[in-house]
C-alpha positions in Angstrom: 134.6 12.8 95.9 136.4 15.6 94.2 136.0 14.2 90.7 132.2 13.8 91.3 132.0 17.4 92.4 133.8 18.6 89.3 131.7 16.4 87.1 128.5 17.8 88.5 129.5 21.4 88.1 130.9 20.9 84.6 127.9 18.9 83.4 125.5 21.4 84.8 127.3 24.4 83.3 127.5 22.8 79.8 123.9 21.5 79.8 122.1 24.3 81.5 124.5 27.3 81.3 121.8 29.5 79.8 119.3 28.9 82.6 119.2 30.8 85.9 121.0 28.5 88.3 122.6 28.2 91.7 125.6 26.1 92.9 126.2 25.4 96.6 127.6 23.2 99.3 126.2 22.0 102.6 128.4 20.8 105.4 127.0 18.9 108.5 129.2 18.2 111.5 128.6 17.7 115.2 131.7 19.8 115.9 129.8 22.8 114.6 127.8 22.7 117.8 130.4 21.4 120.3 134.2 20.9 120.1 133.9 17.6 122.1 130.8 16.3 120.4 131.7 13.6 117.8 129.2 10.8 117.6 126.3 9.2 115.7 125.6 11.3 112.6 129.1 12.8 112.6 129.6 14.3 109.2 127.7 15.1 106.0 128.8 16.8 102.8 126.5 17.8 99.9 127.2 19.7 96.7 124.4 20.7 94.4 123.4 22.4 91.1 119.9 23.8 90.8 118.3 25.5 87.8 115.0 27.2 87.1 112.5 25.5 84.8 109.0 26.4 83.4 105.9 26.0 85.6 103.6 23.2 84.3 100.3 24.9 85.1 99.0 28.3 86.2 98.9 27.4 89.9 102.7 26.9 90.0 104.7 30.1 90.4 108.1 28.4 90.0 109.6 25.0 89.2 113.3 24.0 89.8 115.3 20.9 89.0 118.3 20.0 91.2 121.2 17.5 91.0 122.9 16.7 94.3 125.8 14.5 95.5 125.8 13.5 99.2 128.2 11.7 101.5 127.2 10.9 105.1 129.1 9.3 108.0 127.7 7.6 111.1 129.7 6.5 114.2 129.1 5.0 117.6 129.7 7.3 120.7 133.5 6.9 120.3 135.8 6.8 117.3 138.2 4.7 119.5 135.9 1.7 119.2 138.3 -1.1 118.5 136.3 -3.2 121.0 133.0 -4.3 119.4 131.4 -4.3 122.9 131.5 -0.5 123.2 129.5 0.2 120.0 126.1 1.8 120.7 125.6 2.5 117.0 127.1 0.9 114.0 129.8 2.6 111.8 128.2 3.3 108.4 128.8 5.4 105.4 126.3 6.5 102.7 127.3 7.8 99.3 124.5 8.9 96.9 123.4 11.0 93.9 120.0 12.7 93.9 117.6 14.3 91.5 115.1 16.7 93.1 112.1 18.4 91.5 110.5 21.3 93.4 107.2 23.1 92.7 106.4 26.4 94.4 102.7 27.2 94.3 101.2 30.7 94.2 99.3 29.6 97.4 102.7 29.5 99.2 102.6 25.7 99.3 105.6 23.6 98.2 105.9 20.1 96.7 109.2 18.3 96.3 110.0 14.9 94.7 113.4 13.3 95.4 115.1 10.3 93.9 118.4 8.8 95.1 120.8 6.1 94.1 124.0 5.0 95.8 125.5 2.6 98.3 125.9 2.1 102.1 129.1 0.2 103.0 132.8 0.2 102.4 132.3 1.4 98.9 131.0 4.7 100.2 134.6 5.7 101.2 133.4 6.9 104.6 136.3 5.1 106.5 139.0 6.7 104.3 137.4 10.1 104.3 137.1 10.2 108.1 140.6 8.8 108.7 142.0 11.4 106.4 140.1 14.2 108.0 141.1 13.2 111.5 144.7 13.0 110.5 144.6 16.4 108.8 143.0 18.0 112.0 145.3 16.0 114.4 142.3 14.3 115.9 142.4 10.8 117.5 142.8 7.9 115.1 139.5 6.3 114.1 139.2 2.7 115.3 136.3 0.3 114.7 135.5 0.6 111.0 136.1 -3.1 110.4 132.6 -3.5 112.1 130.8 -1.2 109.7 127.5 -2.0 108.0 128.2 -4.2 105.0 127.4 -3.3 101.4 123.8 -2.3 100.6 122.7 -0.8 97.3 120.6 2.4 97.8 117.5 3.2 95.9 115.3 5.9 97.6 112.3 8.0 96.7 110.8 10.8 98.8 107.8 13.2 98.7 107.8 16.5 100.7 104.9 18.9 101.0 104.6 22.2 102.9 101.2 23.7 103.5 101.0 27.4 104.3 98.7 28.1 107.3 99.5 31.6 108.4 101.1 34.6 106.7 102.2 38.0 108.1 104.8 40.4 106.7 107.3 39.5 109.4 106.1 36.0 110.5 104.6 33.0 108.8 103.9 29.4 109.6 103.4 26.2 107.6 102.8 22.5 108.2 105.3 20.1 106.6 105.3 16.4 106.0 107.7 14.1 104.2 107.7 10.4 103.3 110.9 8.6 102.3 111.0 5.0 101.1 113.7 2.7 99.7 116.4 0.2 100.5 118.2 2.4 103.1 115.5 4.4 104.9 111.8 4.1 105.4 110.3 6.9 107.4 107.8 9.7 107.7 107.9 13.1 109.4 105.3 15.8 110.3 105.5 19.1 112.0 105.3 22.9 111.9 107.7 25.3 110.4 107.9 29.0 111.3 109.9 32.0 109.9 110.6 35.3 111.7 112.0 38.2 109.8 115.1 40.0 111.2 115.1 42.7 108.5 112.1 44.0 106.5 109.2 42.0 105.2 109.6 38.3 104.5 109.9 37.2 100.9 107.0 35.1 99.7 107.8 31.4 99.7 108.1 31.1 95.9 110.8 33.8 96.0 112.5 32.9 99.3 115.6 30.8 100.0 113.8 28.9 102.7 113.0 26.0 100.4 115.3 26.9 97.5 113.1 29.3 95.5 115.6 32.1 95.2 116.1 31.8 91.4 114.6 34.3 89.0 114.5 34.6 85.2 115.5 38.2 85.5 118.9 38.0 87.1 118.9 41.8 87.8 116.5 41.1 90.6 119.3 39.5 92.6 120.9 42.9 93.2 117.8 44.3 94.9 116.8 41.4 97.0 118.0 40.4 100.4 116.8 38.1 103.2 117.6 37.7 106.9 115.3 35.5 109.0 115.2 33.0 111.8 113.4 29.7 111.3 112.4 26.8 113.4 111.0 23.4 112.6 109.7 20.7 115.1 109.0 17.2 113.8 107.6 14.0 114.9 109.2 11.1 113.0 108.3 7.5 112.6 111.3 5.5 111.4 110.2 2.1 110.0 113.7 1.0 108.8 117.2 2.3 108.8 120.0 0.3 107.1 122.7 2.3 108.9 121.5 0.9 112.2 119.7 -2.4 111.4 121.9 -3.5 108.6 121.1 -4.5 105.0 117.6 -5.8 104.1 119.4 -8.1 101.7 121.7 -9.9 104.1 122.5 -10.3 107.8 126.3 -10.1 107.6 126.7 -6.7 109.4 128.7 -7.5 112.6 127.0 -4.7 114.7 123.3 -3.9 114.4 120.5 -2.6 116.8 116.7 -2.6 116.8 115.2 0.8 116.2 113.3 3.3 118.4 110.5 3.9 115.9 108.9 7.1 117.3 111.3 10.1 117.7 111.2 13.9 118.2 113.5 16.0 115.9 114.0 19.7 115.7 115.9 22.3 113.6 116.4 26.0 114.2 118.7 28.4 112.4 119.3 31.6 110.5 119.3 32.3 106.7 120.9 35.3 105.1 121.0 36.4 101.5 122.7 39.4 99.9 122.8 39.9 96.1 124.1 36.6 94.6 125.3 35.0 97.9 123.3 32.8 100.2 124.3 31.6 103.7 122.7 29.6 106.5 123.5 27.9 109.7 121.2 25.6 111.7 121.3 23.7 114.9 119.7 20.2 114.6 118.5 17.8 117.3 117.7 14.2 116.7 116.0 11.9 119.2 117.3 8.5 120.3 117.6 6.2 117.3 118.4 2.7 118.6 117.5 0.4 121.5 120.4 -0.1 123.9 121.4 1.1 127.3 123.9 3.7 126.2 122.7 5.6 123.1 121.1 9.1 123.6 119.7 11.9 121.6 122.3 14.0 119.7 122.8 17.2 117.8 124.9 18.7 115.0 125.3 21.9 113.1 124.8 22.5 109.4 126.4 25.2 107.2 125.1 26.1 103.8 126.8 28.4 101.3 125.6 28.9 97.7 126.0 31.4 94.8 123.5 32.5 92.2 125.1 32.2 88.7 
């Protein structure tokens, strides 16, 4: 993973070094919410490089392009799952690269287009990563990866749209929807998003870190701009297909799979803080039950984001 991170940062610096840009890392882990919680979506790691582009028409206040590498790990309820009969969710790993185009409209609306390519399966390196991490932290040895989802190539495309419905200097609200389709996930979500300022007026969406619009052509503006706000997002999700639970759509060789619970409730709440060139955020994330069996339950995890404006 390290070589891919270095490649991303070096390539972005060489190709787009003259453009306003931000680099960052996102770490997801269920241990960020509970020291004894270690199941289902158990770890995620993303590194990204985003730079400012030119708006394509007068309605767009800002356009950004982003390159992102992601690595995600999924487990059953116990990492000591040498017995196949105790699995309530398959072991799975997902490694991918992503290109993301974001358009921030003067109306406070946001449009994002995302494209991913990668792999689910042993080639993701999830087993080795998790075993190494547990050994480093002196956690129990991970057992059961021999039953993981078999190799599946990943090609994904997604469309996200946020529609502003209410604006106040210290509170605003929008409706958000996203559709994601491909060989790994097919789903759609819809729900409200709200921001509440904890210090001063809220930044307008095309200038806020909420959706990644913090970049400016005049970098001197970074010194004078700060943000501190709470946000909350409730979502209804329809999941039509999930290769990390149902197995590959190209074969039926995965030893552990489950049918999906299609309709789910998800929620996210957190705090975002920005001072000068540094941006930080923490969020608590809840996900409803994903699979049909007698044991599985809804779960939660924490997400930490740190980035720096170049």
